[in-house]
C-alpha positions in Angstrom: 28.2 -43.9 29.3 30.5 -46.9 29.9 29.4 -49.5 32.5 30.8 -52.7 33.9 29.0 -56.0 34.5 30.5 -59.0 36.3 29.7 -62.6 35.6 30.8 -65.6 37.7 30.8 -69.2 36.9 32.7 -72.5 37.0 35.3 -73.7 34.5 33.2 -76.9 34.0 30.3 -74.7 32.9 32.0 -72.3 30.4 29.4 -72.9 27.6 26.6 -72.0 30.0 28.4 -68.8 31.1 29.0 -67.8 27.5 25.3 -68.3 26.7 24.3 -66.2 29.8 26.6 -63.3 28.7 25.4 -63.4 25.1 21.7 -63.5 26.1 22.2 -60.6 28.6 24.0 -58.5 25.9 21.3 -59.1 23.4 18.4 -58.5 25.7 19.9 -55.3 27.1 21.1 -54.0 23.7 24.5 -53.6 25.2 27.5 -52.7 23.0 30.4 -54.7 24.4 33.6 -52.8 24.4 35.9 -55.2 26.2 35.9 -58.6 28.0 38.4 -59.7 30.6 38.5 -62.9 32.5 40.2 -64.5 35.5 40.3 -68.0 36.7 41.1 -69.1 40.2 43.9 -71.5 40.9 42.8 -75.1 40.6 42.2 -77.1 43.8 44.0 -80.4 44.1 42.5 -83.5 45.6 44.7 -84.5 48.5 43.2 -88.0 48.6 44.1 -88.8 45.0 46.5 -91.7 44.6 50.1 -90.9 44.1 51.2 -91.2 40.5 47.6 -90.7 39.2 47.1 -88.3 36.3 46.9 -84.6 36.8 43.2 -84.7 35.9 42.6 -87.2 38.7 44.2 -84.9 41.2 42.0 -82.0 40.5 39.4 -81.8 43.3 36.9 -79.2 42.1 36.3 -76.8 39.3 37.8 -73.4 39.6 35.8 -70.2 39.6 35.8 -67.9 36.6 35.2 -64.2 36.8 34.3 -62.4 33.6 34.3 -58.6 33.5 32.4 -57.0 30.6 32.9 -53.3 29.8 29.9 -52.1 27.8 27.9 -49.1 26.6 24.1 -48.9 26.6 
């Protein structure tokens, strides 16, 4: 039977999210069939100085949603 599992994290914590998914799959004995991800639009810092780099204008990390289709 196919099932779906959702994982949510922040773009600044991608490695931790990958580790969480891999640990879950191993502990559950899940056979992963497909993985999809979505990232929210980045939020810009309205108080950043004009002419500053794009990185300086980013206010907060975006949310990442990962959908895992698996069989158990």
